[in-house]
A tleap script that builds the chain and sets N, CA, C and O, in Angstrom:
source leaprc.protein.ff14SB
mol = sequence {
  NMET ALA ASN THR PRO ARG THR THR ASP ALA
  GLN VAL ILE ALA VAL LEU LEU GLU ASP TYR
  ASP ALA GLU GLU ALA PRO SER LEU THR ARG
  SER ILE LYS TRP ALA SER LEU ILE VAL ASP
  ARG LEU GLU THR CYS ALA GLU THR LYS GLY
  LEU ASP LEU THR ASP GLU GLU LEU THR GLU
  ILE GLU THR ASN LEU ALA ALA HIE LYS TYR
  THR GLY SER ASP LYS PRO TYR GLN SER ARG
  SER THR SER GLY ALA THR GLY GLN PHE GLN
  GLY GLN THR ALA MET ARG LEU GLU ALA THR
  ARG TYR GLY GLN ASP ALA LEU LEU CLEU
}
set mol.1.N position { 1.091 -0.879 0.047 }
set mol.1.CA position { -0.329 0.140 -0.132 }
set mol.1.C position { 1.015 1.227 -0.121 }
set mol.1.O position { 2.021 1.106 0.577 }
set mol.2.N position { 0.798 2.033 -0.847 }
set mol.2.CA position { 1.377 3.355 -0.727 }
set mol.2.C position { 1.278 4.680 0.237 }
set mol.2.O position { 2.064 5.625 0.162 }
set mol.3.N position { 0.355 4.606 1.009 }
set mol.3.CA position { 0.347 5.667 1.917 }
set mol.3.C position { 0.229 7.228 1.694 }
set mol.3.O position { -0.298 8.092 2.393 }
set mol.4.N position { 0.981 7.309 0.329 }
set mol.4.CA position { 1.364 8.624 -0.263 }
set mol.4.C position { 0.500 8.409 -1.785 }
set mol.4.O position { 0.194 7.484 -2.538 }
set mol.5.N position { 0.332 9.911 -1.688 }
set mol.5.CA position { -0.564 10.052 -3.314 }
set mol.5.C position { 0.373 9.561 -4.369 }
set mol.5.O position { 1.564 9.855 -4.258 }
set mol.6.N position { -0.111 8.713 -5.562 }
set mol.6.CA position { 1.075 8.759 -6.520 }
set mol.6.C position { 0.621 9.675 -7.374 }
set mol.6.O position { 1.249 9.466 -8.412 }
set mol.7.N position { -0.255 10.752 -7.573 }
set mol.7.CA position { -0.425 11.639 -8.708 }
set mol.7.C position { -0.156 13.002 -7.919 }
set mol.7.O position { -0.244 13.052 -6.692 }
set mol.8.N position { 0.120 13.914 -8.575 }
set mol.8.CA position { 0.216 15.337 -8.138 }
set mol.8.C position { -0.619 16.307 -8.741 }
set mol.8.O position { -1.079 15.893 -9.805 }
set mol.9.N position { -0.959 17.386 -8.456 }
set mol.9.CA position { -1.663 18.587 -8.957 }
set mol.9.C position { -1.796 18.923 -10.164 }
set mol.9.O position { -2.830 19.209 -10.767 }
set mol.10.N position { -0.049 18.866 -10.758 }
set mol.10.CA position { -0.029 19.086 -12.182 }
set mol.10.C position { -0.705 18.165 -12.901 }
set mol.10.O position { -1.471 18.599 -13.760 }
set mol.11.N position { -0.581 16.678 -12.719 }
set mol.11.CA position { -0.851 15.441 -13.449 }
set mol.11.C position { -2.479 15.851 -13.386 }
set mol.11.O position { -2.944 16.024 -14.513 }
set mol.12.N position { -3.390 16.031 -12.339 }
set mol.12.CA position { -4.720 16.567 -12.285 }
set mol.12.C position { -5.060 17.495 -13.057 }
set mol.12.O position { -6.002 17.401 -13.844 }
set mol.13.N position { -4.241 18.625 -12.907 }
set mol.13.CA position { -4.921 19.779 -13.942 }
set mol.13.C position { -4.383 19.377 -15.175 }
set mol.13.O position { -4.854 20.086 -16.063 }
set mol.14.N position { -3.561 18.503 -15.627 }
set mol.14.CA position { -3.117 18.193 -16.917 }
set mol.14.C position { -4.482 17.266 -17.481 }
set mol.14.O position { -4.798 17.633 -18.613 }
set mol.15.N position { -5.085 16.493 -17.107 }
set mol.15.CA position { -6.296 15.717 -17.170 }
set mol.15.C position { -7.342 16.619 -17.050 }
set mol.15.O position { -8.075 16.583 -18.039 }
set mol.16.N position { -7.639 17.318 -16.304 }
set mol.16.CA position { -8.456 18.544 -16.251 }
set mol.16.C position { -8.804 19.453 -17.490 }
set mol.16.O position { -9.858 19.570 -18.115 }
set mol.17.N position { -7.835 19.931 -17.609 }
set mol.17.CA position { -7.602 20.977 -18.804 }
set mol.17.C position { -8.449 22.146 -18.197 }
set mol.17.O position { -8.500 22.574 -17.043 }
set mol.18.N position { -9.261 22.621 -19.627 }
set mol.18.CA position { -10.157 23.568 -19.127 }
set mol.18.C position { -11.314 23.589 -17.954 }
set mol.18.O position { -11.923 24.595 -17.589 }
set mol.19.N position { -11.457 22.429 -17.512 }
set mol.19.CA position { -12.432 22.128 -16.335 }
set mol.19.C position { -11.683 22.334 -15.168 }
set mol.19.O position { -12.245 22.046 -14.111 }
set mol.20.N position { -10.482 22.789 -15.124 }
set mol.20.CA position { -9.656 23.328 -13.751 }
set mol.20.C position { -9.806 25.158 -13.826 }
set mol.20.O position { -9.495 26.005 -14.663 }
set mol.21.N position { -10.436 25.184 -12.503 }
set mol.21.CA position { -10.336 26.918 -12.826 }
set mol.21.C position { -8.737 27.580 -12.109 }
set mol.21.O position { -8.478 27.753 -10.918 }
set mol.22.N position { -7.962 27.815 -13.179 }
set mol.22.CA position { -6.746 27.890 -13.065 }
set mol.22.C position { -6.584 29.599 -12.362 }
set mol.22.O position { -5.719 30.055 -11.615 }
set mol.23.N position { -7.819 30.250 -12.978 }
set mol.23.CA position { -7.718 31.427 -12.374 }
set mol.23.C position { -7.849 31.804 -10.646 }
set mol.23.O position { -7.270 32.775 -10.160 }
set mol.24.N position { -8.508 31.079 -10.030 }
set mol.24.CA position { -8.821 30.736 -8.849 }
set mol.24.C position { -7.984 29.989 -8.040 }
set mol.24.O position { -7.821 30.215 -6.841 }
set mol.25.N position { -7.299 28.854 -8.843 }
set mol.25.CA position { -6.617 27.998 -8.638 }
set mol.25.C position { -6.689 27.091 -7.351 }
set mol.25.O position { -5.759 26.993 -6.551 }
set mol.26.N position { -7.805 26.488 -7.250 }
set mol.26.CA position { -8.245 25.919 -5.669 }
set mol.26.C position { -7.505 24.432 -5.783 }
set mol.26.O position { -7.262 23.663 -6.713 }
set mol.27.N position { -7.269 24.434 -4.312 }
set mol.27.CA position { -6.247 23.378 -3.934 }
set mol.27.C position { -6.850 22.327 -4.293 }
set mol.27.O position { -8.071 22.183 -4.240 }
set mol.28.N position { -5.856 21.304 -4.784 }
set mol.28.CA position { -6.456 20.021 -5.179 }
set mol.28.C position { -6.063 18.592 -4.122 }
set mol.28.O position { -6.159 17.407 -4.442 }
set mol.29.N position { -5.640 19.116 -2.904 }
set mol.29.CA position { -5.245 18.263 -1.840 }
set mol.29.C position { -6.086 17.472 -1.557 }
set mol.29.O position { -5.836 16.270 -1.642 }
set mol.30.N position { -7.062 17.834 -1.226 }
set mol.30.CA position { -8.459 16.859 -0.532 }
set mol.30.C position { -9.021 16.074 -1.667 }
set mol.30.O position { -9.566 14.987 -1.478 }
set mol.31.N position { -8.886 16.656 -2.934 }
set mol.31.CA position { -9.269 15.022 -4.042 }
set mol.31.C position { -7.999 14.359 -4.408 }
set mol.31.O position { -8.062 13.343 -5.101 }
set mol.32.N position { -7.017 14.748 -4.079 }
set mol.32.CA position { -5.712 13.805 -4.224 }
set mol.32.C position { -5.853 12.759 -3.201 }
set mol.32.O position { -5.717 11.559 -3.442 }
set mol.33.N position { -6.124 13.246 -2.078 }
set mol.33.CA position { -6.215 12.465 -0.838 }
set mol.33.C position { -7.019 11.201 -0.783 }
set mol.33.O position { -6.731 10.045 -0.473 }
set mol.34.N position { -8.602 12.048 -1.359 }
set mol.34.CA position { -9.651 11.078 -1.321 }
set mol.34.C position { -9.170 9.951 -2.341 }
set mol.34.O position { -9.361 8.785 -1.995 }
set mol.35.N position { -8.680 10.153 -3.331 }
set mol.35.CA position { -8.374 9.424 -4.490 }
set mol.35.C position { -7.369 8.322 -4.360 }
set mol.35.O position { -7.370 7.227 -4.921 }
set mol.36.N position { -6.411 8.886 -3.410 }
set mol.36.CA position { -5.464 7.849 -2.925 }
set mol.36.C position { -5.804 6.945 -2.029 }
set mol.36.O position { -5.176 5.887 -2.013 }
set mol.37.N position { -6.804 7.159 -1.152 }
set mol.37.CA position { -7.153 6.524 -0.118 }
set mol.37.C position { -8.022 5.178 -0.904 }
set mol.37.O position { -7.786 4.035 -0.513 }
set mol.38.N position { -8.872 5.383 -1.852 }
set mol.38.CA position { -9.436 4.508 -2.637 }
set mol.38.C position { -8.576 3.569 -3.516 }
set mol.38.O position { -8.678 2.342 -3.558 }
set mol.39.N position { -7.732 4.326 -4.197 }
set mol.39.CA position { -6.411 3.587 -4.999 }
set mol.39.C position { -5.772 2.501 -3.804 }
set mol.39.O position { -5.581 1.320 -4.094 }
set mol.40.N position { -5.520 2.954 -2.666 }
set mol.40.CA position { -4.842 1.956 -2.013 }
set mol.40.C position { -5.702 0.847 -1.523 }
set mol.40.O position { -5.257 -0.256 -1.207 }
set mol.41.N position { -6.881 1.168 -1.476 }
set mol.41.CA position { -7.805 -0.087 -1.433 }
set mol.41.C position { -8.032 -0.838 -2.332 }
set mol.41.O position { -8.489 -1.956 -2.094 }
set mol.42.N position { -7.756 -0.395 -3.660 }
set mol.42.CA position { -8.028 -0.997 -4.849 }
set mol.42.C position { -6.753 -1.899 -4.876 }
set mol.42.O position { -6.766 -3.067 -5.265 }
set mol.43.N position { -5.563 -1.182 -4.384 }
set mol.43.CA position { -4.445 -2.069 -4.717 }
set mol.43.C position { -4.172 -3.332 -3.708 }
set mol.43.O position { -3.471 -4.320 -3.928 }
set mol.44.N position { -4.839 -3.050 -2.678 }
set mol.44.CA position { -5.165 -4.471 -1.787 }
set mol.44.C position { -5.730 -5.161 -2.203 }
set mol.44.O position { -5.326 -6.297 -2.450 }
set mol.45.N position { -7.195 -4.628 -2.505 }
set mol.45.CA position { -7.725 -5.962 -3.141 }
set mol.45.C position { -7.512 -6.601 -4.220 }
set mol.45.O position { -7.878 -7.761 -4.414 }
set mol.46.N position { -6.704 -5.672 -5.269 }
set mol.46.CA position { -6.088 -6.558 -6.408 }
set mol.46.C position { -5.535 -7.928 -6.012 }
set mol.46.O position { -5.946 -9.076 -6.183 }
set mol.47.N position { -4.014 -7.181 -5.178 }
set mol.47.CA position { -3.193 -8.402 -4.528 }
set mol.47.C position { -3.890 -9.114 -4.079 }
set mol.47.O position { -3.838 -9.954 -4.977 }
set mol.48.N position { -4.722 -9.619 -3.207 }
set mol.48.CA position { -5.534 -10.665 -2.540 }
set mol.48.C position { -6.189 -11.511 -3.398 }
set mol.48.O position { -6.761 -12.477 -2.894 }
set mol.49.N position { -6.241 -11.311 -4.924 }
set mol.49.CA position { -6.799 -11.507 -5.951 }
set mol.49.C position { -5.871 -12.246 -6.913 }
set mol.49.O position { -6.117 -13.004 -7.852 }
set mol.50.N position { -4.681 -11.772 -6.371 }
set mol.50.CA position { -3.527 -12.682 -7.604 }
set mol.50.C position { -3.563 -11.273 -8.661 }
set mol.50.O position { -2.795 -11.450 -9.607 }
set mol.51.N position { -4.143 -10.182 -8.703 }
set mol.51.CA position { -3.893 -9.054 -9.842 }
set mol.51.C position { -3.077 -8.483 -9.630 }
set mol.51.O position { -3.158 -8.078 -8.471 }
set mol.52.N position { -1.871 -8.026 -10.309 }
set mol.52.CA position { -0.908 -7.293 -10.210 }
set mol.52.C position { -1.139 -5.710 -11.378 }
set mol.52.O position { -1.078 -5.721 -12.607 }
set mol.53.N position { -1.412 -4.441 -10.432 }
set mol.53.CA position { -1.403 -3.673 -10.989 }
set mol.53.C position { -0.655 -2.549 -11.105 }
set mol.53.O position { -0.698 -1.748 -10.171 }
set mol.54.N position { 0.099 -2.288 -12.155 }
set mol.54.CA position { 1.071 -1.434 -12.279 }
set mol.54.C position { 1.394 -0.232 -11.607 }
set mol.54.O position { 0.263 0.137 -11.292 }
set mol.55.N position { 2.278 0.754 -11.111 }
set mol.55.CA position { 2.267 2.005 -10.752 }
set mol.55.C position { 1.703 2.921 -11.804 }
set mol.55.O position { 1.091 3.927 -11.447 }
set mol.56.N position { 1.838 2.692 -12.838 }
set mol.56.CA position { 1.121 3.619 -14.155 }
set mol.56.C position { -0.359 3.214 -13.929 }
set mol.56.O position { -1.112 4.151 -13.665 }
set mol.57.N position { -0.874 2.031 -13.986 }
set mol.57.CA position { -2.178 2.376 -14.057 }
set mol.57.C position { -3.065 2.854 -12.518 }
set mol.57.O position { -4.178 3.377 -12.469 }
set mol.58.N position { -2.215 2.500 -11.409 }
set mol.58.CA position { -2.724 2.854 -10.322 }
set mol.58.C position { -2.521 4.715 -10.623 }
set mol.58.O position { -3.474 5.493 -10.659 }
set mol.59.N position { -1.255 5.060 -10.785 }
set mol.59.CA position { -1.532 6.620 -10.917 }
set mol.59.C position { -2.611 6.988 -11.798 }
set mol.59.O position { -3.549 7.684 -11.410 }
set mol.60.N position { -2.516 6.578 -12.877 }
set mol.60.CA position { -3.470 7.228 -13.894 }
set mol.60.C position { -5.222 7.025 -13.181 }
set mol.60.O position { -6.041 7.944 -13.214 }
set mol.61.N position { -5.484 5.776 -12.635 }
set mol.61.CA position { -6.542 5.775 -11.834 }
set mol.61.C position { -6.823 6.673 -10.670 }
set mol.61.O position { -7.959 7.046 -10.376 }
set mol.62.N position { -5.750 6.999 -10.030 }
set mol.62.CA position { -5.992 7.589 -9.059 }
set mol.62.C position { -5.926 9.239 -9.325 }
set mol.62.O position { -6.257 10.035 -8.446 }
set mol.63.N position { -5.425 9.684 -10.741 }
set mol.63.CA position { -5.583 11.200 -11.220 }
set mol.63.C position { -6.903 11.035 -11.789 }
set mol.63.O position { -7.641 11.937 -11.392 }
set mol.64.N position { -7.548 10.124 -12.663 }
set mol.64.CA position { -8.615 10.560 -12.955 }
set mol.64.C position { -9.719 10.304 -11.475 }
set mol.64.O position { -10.788 10.915 -11.465 }
set mol.65.N position { -9.477 9.685 -10.681 }
set mol.65.CA position { -10.509 9.547 -9.430 }
set mol.65.C position { -10.220 11.285 -8.691 }
set mol.65.O position { -11.037 11.837 -7.954 }
set mol.66.N position { -9.167 11.759 -9.026 }
set mol.66.CA position { -8.888 13.181 -8.229 }
set mol.66.C position { -9.511 14.478 -9.006 }
set mol.66.O position { -9.787 15.600 -8.581 }
set mol.67.N position { -9.634 13.860 -10.385 }
set mol.67.CA position { -10.190 15.058 -11.203 }
set mol.67.C position { -11.974 15.094 -11.046 }
set mol.67.O position { -12.755 16.043 -10.972 }
set mol.68.N position { -12.139 13.920 -11.038 }
set mol.68.CA position { -13.786 13.198 -10.801 }
set mol.68.C position { -14.201 13.822 -9.708 }
set mol.68.O position { -15.194 14.543 -9.806 }
set mol.69.N position { -13.435 13.660 -8.255 }
set mol.69.CA position { -13.490 13.992 -7.326 }
set mol.69.C position { -13.809 16.333 -7.278 }
set mol.69.O position { -14.727 16.973 -6.766 }
set mol.70.N position { -12.955 16.666 -7.812 }
set mol.70.CA position { -12.418 17.994 -7.859 }
set mol.70.C position { -13.753 18.257 -8.664 }
set mol.70.O position { -14.423 19.075 -8.034 }
set mol.71.N position { -14.369 17.866 -9.806 }
set mol.71.CA position { -15.441 18.512 -10.326 }
set mol.71.C position { -16.727 17.947 -9.543 }
set mol.71.O position { -17.828 18.270 -9.992 }
set mol.72.N position { -16.683 17.370 -8.743 }
set mol.72.CA position { -18.262 17.390 -7.942 }
set mol.72.C position { -18.313 18.614 -7.216 }
set mol.72.O position { -19.379 19.090 -6.827 }
set mol.73.N position { -16.927 19.275 -6.969 }
set mol.73.CA position { -17.310 20.602 -6.305 }
set mol.73.C position { -17.136 21.911 -7.074 }
set mol.73.O position { -17.565 22.988 -6.660 }
set mol.74.N position { -16.572 21.768 -8.054 }
set mol.74.CA position { -16.711 22.597 -9.179 }
set mol.74.C position { -17.035 22.445 -10.524 }
set mol.74.O position { -16.295 22.879 -11.407 }
set mol.75.N position { -18.176 21.811 -10.776 }
set mol.75.CA position { -19.036 21.277 -11.998 }
set mol.75.C position { -18.425 22.057 -13.412 }
set mol.75.O position { -18.258 23.277 -13.424 }
set mol.76.N position { -18.185 21.376 -14.335 }
set mol.76.CA position { -17.747 21.863 -15.274 }
set mol.76.C position { -18.995 22.284 -16.362 }
set mol.76.O position { -20.049 21.674 -16.541 }
set mol.77.N position { -18.616 23.278 -16.890 }
set mol.77.CA position { -19.623 23.790 -17.854 }
set mol.77.C position { -19.881 22.615 -19.172 }
set mol.77.O position { -18.930 22.004 -19.659 }
set mol.78.N position { -21.430 22.407 -19.681 }
set mol.78.CA position { -21.470 21.644 -20.640 }
set mol.78.C position { -21.829 22.825 -21.596 }
set mol.78.O position { -21.566 22.491 -22.751 }
set mol.79.N position { -22.322 24.046 -21.523 }
set mol.79.CA position { -22.819 25.220 -22.278 }
set mol.79.C position { -22.727 26.455 -21.140 }
set mol.79.O position { -22.890 26.543 -19.923 }
set mol.80.N position { -22.475 27.092 -21.920 }
set mol.80.CA position { -22.663 28.640 -21.316 }
set mol.80.C position { -23.046 29.989 -22.157 }
set mol.80.O position { -22.679 29.926 -23.330 }
set mol.81.N position { -23.543 30.889 -21.882 }
set mol.81.CA position { -23.414 31.894 -22.523 }
set mol.81.C position { -23.107 33.313 -21.422 }
set mol.81.O position { -23.534 33.417 -20.272 }
set mol.82.N position { -22.489 34.036 -21.959 }
set mol.82.CA position { -22.191 35.436 -21.162 }
set mol.82.C position { -22.955 36.548 -21.177 }
set mol.82.O position { -22.873 37.286 -20.195 }
set mol.83.N position { -23.706 36.852 -22.093 }
set mol.83.CA position { -24.516 37.884 -22.247 }
set mol.83.C position { -25.844 37.657 -21.278 }
set mol.83.O position { -26.262 38.350 -20.351 }
set mol.84.N position { -26.277 36.596 -21.765 }
set mol.84.CA position { -27.490 36.044 -20.961 }
set mol.84.C position { -27.082 35.414 -19.437 }
set mol.84.O position { -28.015 34.974 -18.764 }
set mol.85.N position { -25.737 35.364 -18.890 }
set mol.85.CA position { -25.397 34.753 -17.900 }
set mol.85.C position { -26.164 33.043 -17.714 }
set mol.85.O position { -26.832 32.776 -16.715 }
set mol.86.N position { -25.987 32.287 -18.547 }
set mol.86.CA position { -26.923 31.262 -18.319 }
set mol.86.C position { -25.645 30.314 -18.448 }
set mol.86.O position { -24.691 30.479 -19.209 }
set mol.87.N position { -25.860 29.209 -17.464 }
set mol.87.CA position { -25.086 28.165 -17.609 }
set mol.87.C position { -25.390 26.703 -17.223 }
set mol.87.O position { -25.969 26.352 -16.194 }
set mol.88.N position { -24.812 25.725 -18.410 }
set mol.88.CA position { -25.539 24.119 -17.988 }
set mol.88.C position { -24.246 23.494 -17.541 }
set mol.88.O position { -23.166 23.796 -18.048 }
set mol.89.N position { -24.416 22.461 -16.407 }
set mol.89.CA position { -23.237 21.692 -16.333 }
set mol.89.C position { -23.316 20.689 -16.384 }
set mol.89.O position { -24.450 20.210 -16.427 }
set mol.90.N position { -21.950 19.662 -16.413 }
set mol.90.CA position { -21.897 18.454 -16.913 }
set mol.90.C position { -22.274 17.663 -15.691 }
set mol.90.O position { -22.206 18.154 -14.564 }
set mol.91.N position { -22.797 16.042 -16.003 }
set mol.91.CA position { -22.921 15.550 -15.085 }
set mol.91.C position { -24.264 15.136 -14.288 }
set mol.91.O position { -25.131 16.003 -14.398 }
set mol.92.N position { -24.614 14.109 -13.575 }
set mol.92.CA position { -25.777 14.007 -12.780 }
set mol.92.C position { -25.529 13.404 -11.735 }
set mol.92.O position { -24.919 12.335 -11.778 }
set mol.93.N position { -26.055 14.098 -10.248 }
set mol.93.CA position { -25.654 13.802 -9.153 }
set mol.93.C position { -25.752 12.467 -8.772 }
set mol.93.O position { -25.115 12.143 -7.770 }
set mol.94.N position { -26.494 11.509 -9.423 }
set mol.94.CA position { -27.100 10.446 -8.742 }
set mol.94.C position { -26.044 9.209 -9.611 }
set mol.94.O position { -25.710 8.087 -9.230 }
set mol.95.N position { -25.828 9.683 -10.440 }
set mol.95.CA position { -24.772 8.634 -11.084 }
set mol.95.C position { -23.268 8.186 -10.572 }
set mol.95.O position { -22.583 7.439 -11.271 }
set mol.96.N position { -22.798 8.695 -9.302 }
set mol.96.CA position { -21.714 8.139 -8.491 }
set mol.96.C position { -20.172 8.580 -9.912 }
set mol.96.O position { -19.887 9.626 -10.496 }
set mol.97.N position { -19.722 7.539 -9.938 }
set mol.97.CA position { -18.503 7.889 -10.714 }
set mol.97.C position { -19.101 7.840 -12.342 }
set mol.97.O position { -18.486 8.651 -13.034 }
set mol.98.N position { -19.764 7.360 -12.825 }
set mol.98.CA position { -20.437 7.642 -14.051 }
set mol.98.C position { -20.873 8.836 -14.194 }
set mol.98.O position { -21.367 9.068 -15.297 }
set mol.99.N position { -20.848 10.062 -13.104 }
set mol.99.CA position { -21.523 11.173 -13.310 }
set mol.99.C position { -20.326 11.886 -14.409 }
set mol.99.O position { -20.732 12.600 -15.327 }
set mol.100.N position { -19.306 11.707 -14.283 }
set mol.100.CA position { -18.072 12.779 -14.872 }
set mol.100.C position { -17.055 11.759 -15.860 }
set mol.100.O position { -16.626 10.657 -15.518 }
set mol.101.N position { -16.806 12.450 -17.168 }
set mol.101.CA position { -15.725 11.708 -17.896 }
set mol.101.C position { -14.577 11.023 -16.785 }
set mol.101.O position { -14.284 9.827 -16.783 }
set mol.102.N position { -14.100 11.878 -16.009 }
set mol.102.CA position { -13.300 11.495 -15.055 }
set mol.102.C position { -13.372 9.831 -14.321 }
set mol.102.O position { -12.597 8.876 -14.258 }
set mol.103.N position { -14.565 10.092 -13.908 }
set mol.103.CA position { -14.986 9.063 -13.012 }
set mol.103.C position { -15.126 7.607 -14.064 }
set mol.103.O position { -14.861 6.467 -13.683 }
set mol.104.N position { -15.551 7.941 -15.299 }
set mol.104.CA position { -15.730 6.990 -15.950 }
set mol.104.C position { -14.577 6.372 -16.604 }
set mol.104.O position { -14.538 5.194 -16.957 }
set mol.105.N position { -13.611 7.258 -16.751 }
set mol.105.CA position { -12.084 6.588 -17.301 }
set mol.105.C position { -11.559 5.841 -16.060 }
set mol.105.O position { -10.978 4.776 -16.267 }
set mol.106.N position { -11.696 6.273 -14.802 }
set mol.106.CA position { -11.317 5.730 -13.762 }
set mol.106.C position { -11.842 4.058 -13.575 }
set mol.106.O position { -11.211 3.145 -13.043 }
set mol.107.N position { -12.972 4.018 -14.095 }
set mol.107.CA position { -14.038 2.896 -13.900 }
set mol.107.C position { -13.550 1.955 -14.979 }
set mol.107.O position { -13.454 0.740 -14.804 }
set mol.108.N position { -13.207 2.660 -16.251 }
set mol.108.CA position { -12.657 1.700 -17.529 }
set mol.108.C position { -11.006 1.262 -16.878 }
set mol.108.O position { -10.747 0.059 -16.908 }
set mol.109.N position { -10.324 1.862 -16.519 }
set mol.109.CA position { -9.119 1.521 -16.233 }
set mol.109.C position { -9.044 0.314 -15.116 }
set mol.109.O position { -7.952 -0.116 -14.745 }
savepdb mol mol.pdb
quit
């Protein structure tokens, strides 16, 4: 078990691209810690089943889970207009990891 995050702020921001609020630059520490705890459990579970996940796979899963967690509190826009000040956000709250493309990517991995 790693006990320390495998991913970094920079890796998560690189996945989020325009979905990260670079102007406000909110901390990703909580999202990364949450993702790391889940991936630690995943790694332990995989080991007990005789599966060997690479460091690269675990890092990729953790990065996408952290991005998913971040977008739970700062939902990405699906569409927006500036004059009318309207916006439509991505995802559905009842869908768990399936709610964001980052959660979907983590599940696929």
